[in-house]
ROZADREN-224263 format. One record per residue (C-alpha): residue number from 1; residue in three letters; x, y, z. Coordinates in Angstrom, 1 decimal. Example, Ala and Ser with C-alpha at 12.3 -4.5 7.8 and 13.67 -1.06 7.14 Angstrom:
! residues 2
site pos->1&code->ALA&east->12.3&north->-4.5&up->7.8
site pos->2&code->SER&east->13.7&north->-1.1&up->7.1
//
This chain:
! residues 294
site pos->1&code->MET&east->0.0&north->0.0&up->0.0
site pos->2&code->LYS&east->3.0&north->2.3&up->0.2
site pos->3&code->HIS&east->2.5&north->3.5&up->-3.4
site pos->4&code->ILE&east->-1.0&north->4.9&up->-2.5
site pos->5&code->ILE&east->0.7&north->6.9&up->0.3
site pos->6&code->ILE&east->3.3&north->8.1&up->-2.2
site pos->7&code->VAL&east->0.7&north->9.4&up->-4.6
site pos->8&code->SER&east->-1.3&north->11.1&up->-1.9
site pos->9&code->VAL&east->1.8&north->12.8&up->-0.4
site pos->10&code->LEU&east->2.9&north->13.9&up->-3.9
site pos->11&code->LEU&east->-0.5&north->15.3&up->-4.8
site pos->12&code->SER&east->-0.7&north->17.1&up->-1.4
site pos->13&code->CYS&east->2.6&north->18.7&up->-1.7
site pos->14&code->MET&east->1.8&north->20.1&up->-5.1
site pos->15&code->CYS&east->-1.6&north->21.4&up->-4.1
site pos->16&code->GLY&east->-2.3&north->24.7&up->-2.4
site pos->17&code->VAL&east->-4.5&north->27.6&up->-2.0
site pos->18&code->CYS&east->-4.9&north->30.1&up->-4.8
site pos->19&code->PHE&east->-5.0&north->33.8&up->-4.1
site pos->20&code->GLY&east->-5.1&north->35.0&up->-7.7
site pos->21&code->GLU&east->-7.4&north->37.5&up->-9.4
site pos->22&code->THR&east->-11.1&north->36.7&up->-9.0
site pos->23&code->THR&east->-13.9&north->36.7&up->-11.5
site pos->24&code->ASP&east->-17.6&north->37.5&up->-10.8
site pos->25&code->LEU&east->-18.4&north->33.7&up->-10.9
site pos->26&code->GLN&east->-15.5&north->33.0&up->-8.5
site pos->27&code->ASN&east->-16.8&north->35.6&up->-6.1
site pos->28&code->THR&east->-20.3&north->34.3&up->-6.4
site pos->29&code->GLN&east->-19.4&north->30.6&up->-5.7
site pos->30&code->SER&east->-16.6&north->31.1&up->-3.2
site pos->31&code->ILE&east->-17.1&north->30.2&up->0.4
site pos->32&code->ASN&east->-14.2&north->32.4&up->1.4
site pos->33&code->LEU&east->-11.9&north->29.9&up->3.2
site pos->34&code->SER&east->-8.4&north->31.3&up->3.4
site pos->35&code->SER&east->-6.7&north->28.0&up->4.3
site pos->36&code->VAL&east->-8.5&north->25.5&up->2.0
site pos->37&code->GLY&east->-8.0&north->25.3&up->-1.7
site pos->38&code->ASN&east->-10.7&north->25.3&up->-4.4
site pos->39&code->ALA&east->-13.3&north->26.0&up->-1.7
site pos->40&code->ARG&east->-16.7&north->26.9&up->-3.2
site pos->41&code->GLU&east->-20.4&north->26.0&up->-3.3
site pos->42&code->LEU&east->-23.0&north->24.9&up->-5.8
site pos->43&code->GLY&east->-25.6&north->27.5&up->-4.8
site pos->44&code->GLY&east->-27.2&north->29.8&up->-7.3
site pos->45&code->TYR&east->-27.1&north->27.6&up->-10.4
site pos->46&code->LEU&east->-30.3&north->27.6&up->-12.5
site pos->47&code->THR&east->-32.2&north->24.4&up->-13.1
site pos->48&code->ASN&east->-34.1&north->23.4&up->-16.3
site pos->49&code->ASP&east->-37.4&north->24.3&up->-14.6
site pos->50&code->GLY&east->-36.2&north->27.8&up->-13.7
site pos->51&code->ARG&east->-35.4&north->27.3&up->-10.0
site pos->52&code->LYS&east->-32.0&north->27.9&up->-8.3
site pos->53&code->VAL&east->-29.9&north->25.7&up->-6.2
site pos->54&code->LYS&east->-30.0&north->27.0&up->-2.6
site pos->55&code->HIS&east->-26.9&north->28.9&up->-1.4
site pos->56&code->GLY&east->-24.7&north->27.7&up->1.4
site pos->57&code->VAL&east->-25.8&north->24.1&up->1.6
site pos->58&code->LEU&east->-23.7&north->22.1&up->-1.0
site pos->59&code->LEU&east->-20.1&north->22.9&up->-0.4
site pos->60&code->ARG&east->-17.0&north->21.5&up->-2.2
site pos->61&code->SER&east->-13.3&north->21.9&up->-1.7
site pos->62&code->ALA&east->-9.8&north->20.4&up->-1.7
site pos->63&code->SER&east->-8.4&north->18.6&up->1.3
site pos->64&code->LEU&east->-9.2&north->20.1&up->4.8
site pos->65&code->TYR&east->-5.9&north->18.9&up->6.3
site pos->66&code->ARG&east->-4.5&north->22.3&up->6.8
site pos->67&code->ILE&east->-7.8&north->24.1&up->7.6
site pos->68&code->SER&east->-7.4&north->26.9&up->10.1
site pos->69&code->SER&east->-9.5&north->27.3&up->13.3
site pos->70&code->ASP&east->-11.0&north->30.5&up->11.8
site pos->71&code->ASP&east->-12.2&north->28.6&up->8.7
site pos->72&code->VAL&east->-13.6&north->25.8&up->10.9
site pos->73&code->THR&east->-15.6&north->28.4&up->12.7
site pos->74&code->ARG&east->-16.8&north->29.9&up->9.4
site pos->75&code->LEU&east->-18.0&north->26.5&up->8.3
site pos->76&code->THR&east->-19.8&north->25.7&up->11.5
site pos->77&code->LYS&east->-21.2&north->29.2&up->12.2
site pos->78&code->ASP&east->-21.9&north->30.7&up->8.8
site pos->79&code->TYR&east->-22.8&north->27.5&up->7.0
site pos->80&code->ASN&east->-24.1&north->25.4&up->9.8
site pos->81&code->LEU&east->-21.9&north->22.5&up->8.6
site pos->82&code->SER&east->-23.4&north->19.1&up->9.5
site pos->83&code->VAL&east->-21.5&north->16.5&up->7.4
site pos->84&code->ILE&east->-18.1&north->16.2&up->5.8
site pos->85&code->ALA&east->-18.0&north->13.6&up->3.0
site pos->86&code->ASP&east->-14.3&north->12.7&up->2.3
site pos->87&code->LEU&east->-14.0&north->11.0&up->-1.1
site pos->88&code->ARG&east->-10.3&north->10.0&up->-0.7
site pos->89&code->MET&east->-8.8&north->6.6&up->-0.3
site pos->90&code->SER&east->-8.4&north->5.4&up->3.3
site pos->91&code->LEU&east->-4.7&north->5.8&up->3.4
site pos->92&code->GLU&east->-5.0&north->9.3&up->1.9
site pos->93&code->ALA&east->-7.4&north->10.2&up->4.6
site pos->94&code->ALA&east->-5.2&north->8.6&up->7.3
site pos->95&code->SER&east->-2.0&north->10.4&up->6.1
site pos->96&code->LYS&east->-3.7&north->13.8&up->5.8
site pos->97&code->PRO&east->-6.7&north->13.6&up->8.2
site pos->98&code->ASP&east->-9.6&north->15.9&up->8.2
site pos->99&code->PRO&east->-10.2&north->17.8&up->11.5
site pos->100&code->VAL&east->-12.5&north->16.4&up->14.1
site pos->101&code->ILE&east->-15.2&north->19.1&up->14.5
site pos->102&code->ASP&east->-17.7&north->19.0&up->17.3
site pos->103&code->GLY&east->-21.2&north->18.3&up->16.0
site pos->104&code->VAL&east->-20.1&north->17.5&up->12.5
site pos->105&code->LYS&east->-20.4&north->14.0&up->11.1
site pos->106&code->TYR&east->-17.4&north->12.7&up->9.1
site pos->107&code->VAL&east->-17.8&north->9.9&up->6.5
site pos->108&code->ASN&east->-15.0&north->8.5&up->4.3
site pos->109&code->LEU&east->-16.5&north->7.5&up->1.0
site pos->110&code->ARG&east->-13.7&north->5.8&up->-0.9
site pos->111&code->VAL&east->-14.4&north->6.3&up->-4.6
site pos->112&code->ILE&east->-11.3&north->4.6&up->-5.9
site pos->113&code->ASN&east->-10.7&north->0.9&up->-5.6
site pos->114&code->GLU&east->-7.5&north->1.0&up->-3.6
site pos->115&code->ASP&east->-6.4&north->-2.6&up->-4.5
site pos->116&code->LEU&east->-6.7&north->-2.0&up->-8.2
site pos->117&code->PHE&east->-5.0&north->1.4&up->-8.0
site pos->118&code->GLN&east->-2.1&north->-0.1&up->-6.1
site pos->119&code->GLN&east->-1.7&north->-2.9&up->-8.7
site pos->120&code->GLU&east->-1.6&north->-0.3&up->-11.5
site pos->121&code->LEU&east->1.0&north->1.7&up->-9.7
site pos->122&code->GLU&east->3.1&north->-1.4&up->-9.0
site pos->123&code->LYS&east->3.0&north->-2.3&up->-12.7
site pos->124&code->LYS&east->3.7&north->1.2&up->-14.1
site pos->125&code->LEU&east->5.2&north->3.5&up->-11.6
site pos->126&code->ALA&east->8.9&north->3.8&up->-10.6
site pos->127&code->VAL&east->9.3&north->5.8&up->-7.4
site pos->128&code->ASP&east->12.9&north->7.1&up->-7.7
site pos->129&code->GLY&east->13.5&north->10.9&up->-8.0
site pos->130&code->ASP&east->11.9&north->14.0&up->-6.4
site pos->131&code->ALA&east->8.2&north->14.7&up->-6.0
site pos->132&code->THR&east->7.9&north->16.5&up->-9.3
site pos->133&code->LYS&east->9.6&north->13.8&up->-11.3
site pos->134&code->ARG&east->7.4&north->11.2&up->-9.6
site pos->135&code->LEU&east->4.2&north->13.0&up->-10.5
site pos->136&code->MET&east->5.4&north->13.4&up->-14.1
site pos->137&code->MET&east->6.0&north->9.6&up->-14.1
site pos->138&code->ILE&east->2.4&north->9.1&up->-12.9
site pos->139&code->ALA&east->1.2&north->11.3&up->-15.8
site pos->140&code->GLU&east->3.3&north->9.4&up->-18.3
site pos->141&code->SER&east->2.0&north->6.0&up->-16.9
site pos->142&code->GLY&east->-1.5&north->6.8&up->-18.1
site pos->143&code->ILE&east->-3.1&north->5.8&up->-14.7
site pos->144&code->LEU&east->-4.8&north->9.1&up->-14.7
site pos->145&code->SER&east->-6.5&north->10.1&up->-18.0
site pos->146&code->HIS&east->-9.6&north->11.7&up->-19.6
site pos->147&code->ASP&east->-11.4&north->8.3&up->-19.1
site pos->148&code->MET&east->-10.8&north->8.1&up->-15.3
site pos->149&code->TYR&east->-14.2&north->9.4&up->-14.3
site pos->150&code->VAL&east->-15.8&north->6.6&up->-16.3
site pos->151&code->GLY&east->-13.7&north->4.3&up->-14.1
site pos->152&code->PHE&east->-15.0&north->6.1&up->-10.9
site pos->153&code->LEU&east->-18.6&north->5.5&up->-11.9
site pos->154&code->SER&east->-18.3&north->2.0&up->-13.4
site pos->155&code->GLN&east->-16.4&north->0.4&up->-10.5
site pos->156&code->GLU&east->-18.2&north->-1.0&up->-7.5
site pos->157&code->SER&east->-16.2&north->1.1&up->-5.2
site pos->158&code->GLY&east->-17.3&north->4.3&up->-7.0
site pos->159&code->LYS&east->-20.9&north->3.2&up->-7.1
site pos->160&code->ARG&east->-20.9&north->2.4&up->-3.4
site pos->161&code->ALA&east->-19.3&north->5.8&up->-2.5
site pos->162&code->TYR&east->-21.6&north->7.9&up->-4.6
site pos->163&code->ARG&east->-24.6&north->5.9&up->-3.4
site pos->164&code->GLU&east->-23.7&north->6.7&up->0.1
site pos->165&code->PHE&east->-23.0&north->10.4&up->-0.9
site pos->166&code->PHE&east->-26.6&north->10.6&up->-2.0
site pos->167&code->ARG&east->-27.9&north->9.0&up->1.1
site pos->168&code->GLU&east->-26.0&north->11.5&up->3.2
site pos->169&code->LEU&east->-27.6&north->14.3&up->1.1
site pos->170&code->LEU&east->-31.1&north->12.8&up->1.6
site pos->171&code->ALA&east->-30.5&north->12.6&up->5.4
site pos->172&code->LEU&east->-29.1&north->16.1&up->5.7
site pos->173&code->PRO&east->-31.2&north->18.1&up->8.2
site pos->174&code->SER&east->-32.9&north->21.2&up->6.9
site pos->175&code->GLY&east->-30.9&north->24.3&up->7.4
site pos->176&code->HIS&east->-27.6&north->22.5&up->7.5
site pos->177&code->SER&east->-24.8&north->22.1&up->4.9
site pos->178&code->LEU&east->-22.7&north->19.2&up->3.6
site pos->179&code->LEU&east->-19.1&north->19.6&up->2.4
site pos->180&code->PHE&east->-17.6&north->17.1&up->0.1
site pos->181&code->HIS&east->-13.9&north->16.9&up->-0.9
site pos->182&code->CYS&east->-11.0&north->14.8&up->-2.1
site pos->183&code->THR&east->-7.3&north->15.8&up->-2.3
site pos->184&code->GLN&east->-7.4&north->18.5&up->-5.0
site pos->185&code->GLY&east->-11.2&north->19.0&up->-5.1
site pos->186&code->LYS&east->-11.4&north->18.5&up->-8.8
site pos->187&code->ASP&east->-11.8&north->14.9&up->-9.9
site pos->188&code->ARG&east->-13.7&north->12.7&up->-7.4
site pos->189&code->THR&east->-15.2&north->15.9&up->-6.1
site pos->190&code->GLY&east->-16.0&north->17.1&up->-9.6
site pos->191&code->CYS&east->-17.8&north->13.8&up->-10.3
site pos->192&code->ALA&east->-19.9&north->14.2&up->-7.1
site pos->193&code->ALA&east->-20.8&north->17.8&up->-8.1
site pos->194&code->MET&east->-21.8&north->16.6&up->-11.6
site pos->195&code->LEU&east->-24.1&north->13.9&up->-10.1
site pos->196&code->ILE&east->-25.9&north->16.0&up->-7.6
site pos->197&code->LEU&east->-26.3&north->19.0&up->-10.0
site pos->198&code->SER&east->-27.7&north->16.5&up->-12.6
site pos->199&code->ALA&east->-30.2&north->15.2&up->-10.1
site pos->200&code->LEU&east->-31.3&north->18.7&up->-9.3
site pos->201&code->GLY&east->-31.9&north->19.5&up->-13.0
site pos->202&code->VAL&east->-28.9&north->21.7&up->-13.8
site pos->203&code->SER&east->-27.9&north->21.7&up->-17.4
site pos->204&code->GLU&east->-24.7&north->20.0&up->-18.6
site pos->205&code->GLU&east->-23.4&north->23.3&up->-19.9
site pos->206&code->THR&east->-23.6&north->24.7&up->-16.4
site pos->207&code->ILE&east->-22.1&north->21.6&up->-14.9
site pos->208&code->VAL&east->-19.1&north->21.9&up->-17.2
site pos->209&code->ALA&east->-18.8&north->25.6&up->-16.3
site pos->210&code->ASP&east->-18.8&north->24.7&up->-12.6
site pos->211&code->TYR&east->-16.2&north->22.0&up->-13.2
site pos->212&code->MET&east->-14.0&north->24.5&up->-15.0
site pos->213&code->LEU&east->-14.0&north->26.9&up->-12.1
site pos->214&code->THR&east->-11.2&north->24.8&up->-10.6
site pos->215&code->ASN&east->-8.9&north->26.5&up->-13.1
site pos->216&code->THR&east->-10.1&north->30.0&up->-11.9
site pos->217&code->PHE&east->-9.7&north->29.1&up->-8.2
site pos->218&code->ASN&east->-6.3&north->27.5&up->-8.9
site pos->219&code->ALA&east->-5.0&north->30.0&up->-11.4
site pos->220&code->ASP&east->-1.8&north->31.0&up->-9.7
site pos->221&code->LEU&east->-1.0&north->27.4&up->-8.7
site pos->222&code->ILE&east->-1.6&north->26.2&up->-12.2
site pos->223&code->ASP&east->0.6&north->28.9&up->-13.6
site pos->224&code->SER&east->3.5&north->27.9&up->-11.3
site pos->225&code->GLN&east->3.0&north->24.2&up->-12.3
site pos->226&code->ARG&east->3.1&north->25.0&up->-16.0
site pos->227&code->LYS&east->6.4&north->27.0&up->-15.4
site pos->228&code->MET&east->7.7&north->24.0&up->-13.5
site pos->229&code->LEU&east->7.0&north->21.7&up->-16.5
site pos->230&code->LEU&east->8.8&north->24.1&up->-18.8
site pos->231&code->SER&east->11.8&north->24.1&up->-16.5
site pos->232&code->HIS&east->11.9&north->20.3&up->-16.8
site pos->233&code->GLY&east->12.0&north->20.5&up->-20.6
site pos->234&code->ILE&east->8.4&north->19.6&up->-21.2
site pos->235&code->ASN&east->6.9&north->21.1&up->-24.4
site pos->236&code->GLU&east->3.7&north->23.1&up->-24.0
site pos->237&code->SER&east->2.1&north->20.8&up->-26.6
site pos->238&code->ASP&east->2.5&north->18.0&up->-24.1
site pos->239&code->PHE&east->1.1&north->19.8&up->-21.1
site pos->240&code->GLU&east->-2.4&north->18.3&up->-21.3
site pos->241&code->LYS&east->-1.3&north->14.8&up->-20.2
site pos->242&code->TYR&east->0.7&north->16.2&up->-17.3
site pos->243&code->MET&east->-1.7&north->18.9&up->-15.9
site pos->244&code->ILE&east->-4.4&north->16.2&up->-15.4
site pos->245&code->VAL&east->-2.2&north->15.0&up->-12.5
site pos->246&code->PHE&east->-1.7&north->18.5&up->-11.1
site pos->247&code->ASP&east->-4.4&north->21.1&up->-10.3
site pos->248&code->GLU&east->-5.8&north->21.9&up->-13.7
site pos->249&code->VAL&east->-9.0&north->20.5&up->-15.2
site pos->250&code->ASN&east->-9.8&north->20.0&up->-18.9
site pos->251&code->PRO&east->-13.4&north->20.0&up->-20.2
site pos->252&code->LYS&east->-12.6&north->16.9&up->-22.2
site pos->253&code->THR&east->-12.5&north->14.9&up->-19.0
site pos->254&code->MET&east->-15.9&north->15.9&up->-17.8
site pos->255&code->ASN&east->-17.4&north->15.7&up->-21.4
site pos->256&code->THR&east->-16.0&north->12.2&up->-21.7
site pos->257&code->VAL&east->-18.0&north->10.9&up->-18.7
site pos->258&code->LEU&east->-21.1&north->12.9&up->-19.6
site pos->259&code->SER&east->-21.0&north->11.3&up->-23.1
site pos->260&code->TRP&east->-20.5&north->7.9&up->-21.5
site pos->261&code->LEU&east->-23.5&north->8.5&up->-19.2
site pos->262&code->ARG&east->-25.8&north->9.5&up->-22.1
site pos->263&code->LYS&east->-24.7&north->6.6&up->-24.2
site pos->264&code->ASN&east->-25.2&north->3.9&up->-21.5
site pos->265&code->TYR&east->-27.9&north->5.4&up->-19.3
site pos->266&code->GLY&east->-29.6&north->8.0&up->-21.4
site pos->267&code->SER&east->-28.5&north->10.7&up->-19.0
site pos->268&code->PRO&east->-26.7&north->11.1&up->-15.6
site pos->269&code->VAL&east->-30.0&north->10.8&up->-13.9
site pos->270&code->GLY&east->-30.5&north->7.4&up->-15.6
site pos->271&code->TYR&east->-27.2&north->6.3&up->-14.0
site pos->272&code->ILE&east->-28.2&north->7.7&up->-10.6
site pos->273&code->ILE&east->-31.4&north->5.7&up->-10.7
site pos->274&code->LYS&east->-30.1&north->2.5&up->-12.1
site pos->275&code->GLU&east->-26.7&north->2.2&up->-10.5
site pos->276&code->LEU&east->-27.0&north->4.1&up->-7.3
site pos->277&code->GLY&east->-30.5&north->3.0&up->-6.4
site pos->278&code->ILE&east->-31.7&north->6.6&up->-6.0
site pos->279&code->SER&east->-35.4&north->6.6&up->-6.9
site pos->280&code->GLU&east->-37.5&north->9.2&up->-8.6
site pos->281&code->ASP&east->-39.1&north->10.0&up->-5.3
site pos->282&code->ASP&east->-35.6&north->10.4&up->-3.8
site pos->283&code->ILE&east->-34.7&north->12.9&up->-6.6
site pos->284&code->ALA&east->-37.9&north->14.8&up->-5.9
site pos->285&code->ALA&east->-36.9&north->15.0&up->-2.2
site pos->286&code->LEU&east->-33.5&north->16.3&up->-3.2
site pos->287&code->LYS&east->-35.1&north->19.0&up->-5.3
site pos->288&code->ALA&east->-37.4&north->20.0&up->-2.5
site pos->289&code->LYS&east->-34.5&north->20.2&up->-0.1
site pos->290&code->PHE&east->-31.8&north->21.9&up->-2.2
site pos->291&code->LEU&east->-33.7&north->24.1&up->-4.6
site pos->292&code->GLU&east->-35.3&north->27.4&up->-3.9
site pos->293&code->GLU&east->-39.1&north->27.6&up->-4.3
site pos->294&code->LYS&east->-40.4&north->29.1&up->-7.5
//
């Protein structure tokens, strides 16, 4: 299992909080945490029937490992945080644990099949060299690719994790919030955001726009990572396969899984019903809970 820890540590050391210039959408979606990267919410997005997602209840971020006491207070006081859904592997969570917060339920919903991931690493990944070189080797190995979200949703570990994610949303008390996160807050978290926004009736165009906000929140960090790649002699034309490992997202990754969902289930909602066991009545309950009244 040591390789899982290596990947987790490498990703953690390359991730950080972005303090770059903001956009209107960034200001609108930000939950203003100074110590947590990629911290934002799903509130305000329009649904197909003209309603809006409620503000301050569906929160997403990168790892909470270095969260400050002020930010913990903000989550509990301003957002009435009730549940933290940690989508990381168990050893990721153990090596960089979330804080224990009084009155807040913590659940570790492991999206990735840890045994299979370890096997892939053992077959493909050499671990010599510094952190940057190791991450570059992960990128070159192809373990992480534009198809990886299909893997999240097709494996039993992912189905189990996202099923429980929906159960936590259904059980969330009125007036409380749930925060979901992984390490970088972009991949496993991005899939979770796509699924719940789909269930609430938000358009795919808006879902992709929310997904791409990672690049706005991480703008300075991404710029530094691209400069690092240049310093290692990587051509800009090859950046795409490397940045998927770092803190940048590419619309191709989200569009790939959306296309797979349409082809195999008719829509993301079809997947949610068939594979996650979330009924139409459950979806109606989610809409009643998380959407503003007309």
